[in-house]
N, C-alpha and C positions, 0 to 999 in steps of 0.2 A: 228689787224691787216686786215683789208679788202679783201676781197679773190678777186682776177682779176689777170692781166696777167700783171707782172712786169716787168722792164728792166733784170733786176738779177737775174734773174732764180733762184738761187739756195736760194731763198725766196721760193718759192715756196715748198721746202721739209718741210720746219717749220710750215705751216698752218694746223691749223688745219680740224686733219680725215686722215692726209696724216704719211703712217709709212716711217721711214729714208730707205726703202729699195725699195719703187716705184721710175719709175724715175721721172724725174725731166720735163721731154720733156710732160708729160701726160695730153689728151690732147689738147697741142698745136701743132696745124699745122706746119710740117716741110718742108720749101720751098724740092721742089726736087735738089736745087744745091745744099744747108747744103746735107740733103743723102749721094751724089755723092763723096762732097770731104769726107765726114767720111768713107765710104765704099772705097772709094781708101787708107783712109791713114790706116784701119786694116787691108790691101789685102796683105799677104805674114807675118804674124806679127806673134811674135811665144812667148811662154806664159813661163818663167822659168819653169822647169821641178821638180816634186814636190816630195819628196823623200818618198821613200817605202819602208816598211818594212813587210819581209813576217813573217807570223804568223799562229799559227796553234786552227783550229777550235775548240770549246771547246768540242762541242758534240761528232766527228770521230775522231778528233785529224786531220786531211787531212791538209797539207801547201798551206799555198794562199798569195797572196800577195794583200795589200792596202795602201793608203796611212796612212803619220806619226801622219796626224790632228783625221783619226778619231783609229790609234792607241789608240790615248792620253786618246779619248772622250769614252770610253766606255772600263767597265769589265772583258767582256767577248765576242768571238769572231766567228764568228758563222760562215762558207763557201754561209749555203744556208738558205732560209726562212724554209725547210722540216726541217734543222737542229735545229733553234731555236726552232720554234714549236712543236716540239717533247721533246725539253731540258723541256720548262715552261712546259711540262703536272707531274702528279700528284706531291709527293713529290717536284718538283721538284716550285713547282704553287707558285702564289705569296698569294692566300689564302686556300694555302694546311692547312689541322687542324689535321692531322694524321691520315686523312682514314676515319673518323664519315662519311663521302657524304655514302660507302658503307652499312653503316651498315643496312640490311634488313627490310623495315617495317614490323609490324607484321596483322597476317590477316582481314578479313576487312578492310583495307585499297586499295577502288579502287575505279575506275572511278566511280558510282555511290554512292560512301562513300562520293566521295568530291564535286559529283554533289550539294548532300542532307544540304555538308558547303555551296556553293552558293547562296542555295537557301534559304537556312535562312538570309544569311547577302544579299537578293536580288538583284543579281549577282553585287552588288557596292565594289570598293573596301573599305575598313573602314578605311587606312587613311586619302587618298585625295580623294574618296567619286565617283572618275569616272568609270561611267556604263561598264560590259566587253565589253558591242559591243562597244565602243569605243574605246580598248587598244585593241594590233596587237593580241595577244593572249588569252587564257584562263585565266582567276582568277587563281590562283597561292591560292594550300591555307597553312597557315602559320603552325608553333607549337608556339606559343606562350613561352613555356620555352622551346624548343628547343631540346626535346625529343621526336624520334622517332614514341618511343613505345607505348606512352603516344596517344591514338585516340582518348580520351576523346572531348565530341563537346565544351565545354565548352575552351581547351585549344586550339581550334580552327577557325582560321579566315581565311578571303576571303583576299589577296592585287595583285594590278597589279601587273606588271615586275617589272618598276622602283622603286615601295613599296620595292616591295620584297625584292632587290637588297639592300635595304637600308637598313633592318630586319637583315642581312648578318655581316654587318660592325662590332656595338656596343656593344655585347650581351647582358650586363649588364642592359646596356641603358633602351634597348626596355623589356626586360623583366620587369623592377620596369615601364619603360609605360602600358605596357599593363595589369598589374595592380593594377592600378591606375585605371586607363580605367575602369576595372571589377567594383573598388569599389565606380567609378562613379553609374556607372548604378543602381548596388545593392540598392548606396542612394535611386533614382529615382521611385526604384520600391516599 
């Protein structure tokens, strides 16, 4: 269907690129007479009351009132963002792995050591090849076998923030990936 102005305005909602949530009159100049008629028609219009439900905040147990539709769509309810953000920290966090991130690094794990790893990797992400200058932060140093106590240089690799986030999701896959990568490098030598 060609794009243009149609007599039947409802067809414009179905044009390629238009979302159903957008108004049909987008991009069309509406005469002032129509605007006045529409505003007069809508003045004093009362919308039907929504059903309200009283719920308790999942974090602080404070009671508050929300719309019934919000109640049905959510498993947990929070009275504020403060309660929500406090709830999703620690053990309730999505990526919680039993507190392993709080284990301490061994002696020798410091800024100078991490900078040596970045220098060895020529200040480039070893997965996507993006240089550190183009990243928003310094390159992260990743443990190939996910053991914080193993700070052997062969076990460490420089990754950008995005690639480091990828490697934290499917650990078995990435452990095998880095093992295979090491074997390929050894074959070349």
